[in-house]
N, C-alpha and C positions, 0 to 999 in steps of 0.2 A: 564397456568402459571408455570413458572419453580419452582421446589421444592427448588433449591439452586441458590443463587446469584453467578454469576461467573466473574463479572466485579470487579477486585481487589479493585479499589479505592472507590467502593460503598459499600465494605464489612467492617464489624467490625472486631477487632482483634480476638475475639472468632470464628467468622465465618471462617476466614483465618486459624486458628489453627485446626478447625474441618475439613475443607477441606483437609488440608495436611494430617491429621490423616487418612482420608478416601481415600487417594491415589490420590488426585488431585496434582500430582507432575510435571504436564506439564503446561506451561504458554506461551501465545503468546504475541508478542510485535510489534505493528504496528509502522512503520516509514514513516511519511507523510511529508507534506510541506505546507507552507502558501505562496503562490505565485500567480502570474497572471494566469488566465485561459481564455484569449480572452475576448471579449466585452460582454460575456453573462452569465459568471459563477463567483461565489464569489471566493475569495482567498483562502478559507479553503477546497477546493475540495479534495486535496490528504489526508489531515488530517482526514476528515470525511469518506472518502471511506476506508481508512486504519483502522479506528476504527470499521467500520461495518465488514469488512473482518475478522479482527482479532477475533472479537466476534463470528462470524459465524463459523470460523474455529475452535475455542475452543469448540463450541457446537458439531461440527461434529466429532472432535477427541474423545470427551467424557473424563471425568476425567481431565479436563483442565480449567484453568482460563485465563482471558485476562487482561494484564497489561495496565497501563496508555499509551496511544499513545504518541510517540515522535512527536510533531506536527510540529516543524520547522526543516527543513533538509538542504541538500546541494543544494542550488538554485542559486548559482552565475550566472549560464547561463541565468537566468531570470531577472537579476538586472537591465537591460535596461528598464524594465517595472515597473512603480510606484506601490508601495504597497508590492512588493515582500520582504520577509524576508529570510535571509540565515544565516547559521553559517559555520564557517570554517570546513573543513573536519576533521581536528584534534579534534576540539571540539565535533563534531558529534560522532566520533569514541570513544572518551574518554567517553562521556555520555552512549553510548551503553555498554561499557565495564563496567561502574559503575552500570548499571541496572543488568548486569550479576552477578557481585560480590554480590550485595545486595540480588538478588533473590536466588542465590545458597546458601547463608549463612541461609536462612530460610527453605531450604530443598527441593527447586524445582530441579528436576533431568533432566528436558528438558526445554530449553528456545528456542522458535521458532521465528525468526524475520520475519516480513510480511512487506516488503517494498511496499508502494503504490504511490511512486514518483520515476520517472525514474532516477533522479539524485542521489538517494540513493543506487541503486542497486550495482553499482561497489565498492563504499566504503564499503558496507557491505560484498560483496564477498571477498574483499581484507583483511577483518579483523576478519573473523569467526575463524580462527586458534588462533589468539591473544585473542579473547574473551573466547575461550575454556580454555586457560591457566589461564585467569583471573577468570573464574568460578570455576576452580579446577577439580580434577579427578572424583568427584562424580556427575558431572553435564555435560550434553551434549548440546552444543549451535549449532543450525543449522539455516539456512536461505534459503528462496526461492529466487534465484537471477538471474533467467532466464527471463529478461525483454522481449526479443523478442517473447518468447513463450506466454507471456500474451497478448501481442498485436496481435499475430497470432491467438490465441484463439478467441479474440474479433472479428477479421476481419471475421473469419469463421462463428461464431455465428450470426453476423449481416447479413452477406451474406445469410445464410440459412433462417433467419427470414424475411428479407425484400428485399434482392437483393441489398443492398447498402453497401456491405462490403468494397468497395473501398473508403468510407468515414471514415474509421478507420485509423487514423494516429498516435495515441498514446498520444495526448495531446489536451484536450478541444474538442474532436471530437464527433461523434455521440454516441459512446459507453460511454465515460466518462460523457458526457452531459446527457445521459439517466440514468446513475447511479445517478446523482444529481437530476434528476426529481423524481427518486424513493425516495431519502433521504430528499431532501429539495425543493420540487416543488416551494414554494414561492420565493425562492431566484434565480431561473433560469429565465433569460429574453429570452424566446423562440424566440421572434421577432427579437432580436439582433444577433441571430446565424448566423455565416458567414462560408464561405469556407476559408480554410487556405492553407498551403503547403501540397500538396497532394501526394508527393512522399512516396512510401511504406517504413515504418521505417526499417532500416537496421543498422548494426554495424557501417558502414561507416557514415551514417547520424548521429547516436548518437555521434560519435567522433567529427563530424563537428560542432554539436550544442554545445558540451562541450568545444570545442576549440575556436569557434568564437561567441558564444552566440546565443540564439534562435532567437532574433530579426534579425540577419543577414540572417536567413532562412525564417522567416515568420513574416512580419511587424505587423500583428494583433495578434500574439501569439498562433495561432492555428495550430496544426499539424493534417491534415485531414479536415473533413467537419462536422460541427455540425448539419446541417439541416437534418430533418427527425428523430430526437430524440423521444423517447417515454419511458413511464414507462414499458411497456412490454419488450423492449429491456434491460432496466435496470435490470429488475428482472432476465432475462435470463443470462446476463453478470455476475451479482453478484453470482447467483447460481453456474454457471459452473466455475467461478474463485475460489470460495471457495472449490469446489470439487477437482479441480486440485491441489491446494496448500495443502489441507488436505491430500490428498493421498500421496503427497510427504513426508509430515511430518510424516505420519503414517509409511512409510518405514523406516525413521530414528529411530522412537521410537521402532520399532520391532527389531532393531539390537541388 
């Protein structure tokens, strides 16, 4: 059992005050989405994965808290699929800026954004400098914004574990589906898992999806192939993603 609660919204005011006095001046912020994830996964995949990553990264960094996840993100490219929610890019950026201003006012000195939805990576990358200005000179805002490196990591891990690395495509695929098997197994319809668009994710493909919409690329909303998912893959992908992101943030904090 943890000696100290680190999920901000579950803490009392005195607990937050105590944490700040004790040097918990770093806070992670997950940025997810509520959008379609093929025929077999629930809509809140990105929000839930982001929440888990943010918490585990805070644990790994040490002396860090995890802020409430921004659950709805920039998902216009998924709006051809029923159920998807999206916010305007300007709304998303303003909300993140407001997070930075509020958290910095309380004394947090490092705010680390953890995007867990592909559509949030570029808006975050484009806005980090602006958010640093919003946070003020005593607070450093940073974000992990290399989407392709995350997908490449997943592909390598799945290949080494099962030989099915070519089923990693970046959305509702074997890796993401395995993460949901780990987090919410009762909400994953394994029998409904399908093959989708299997082209390896590249910057060109990302730009096509953002321009033309995901449905123009993959009618069933899957990038990759969800078949072969397992809890074991989910555990491996989660652990190594946390390690990669935490190591990046640690270099920022050490500067």
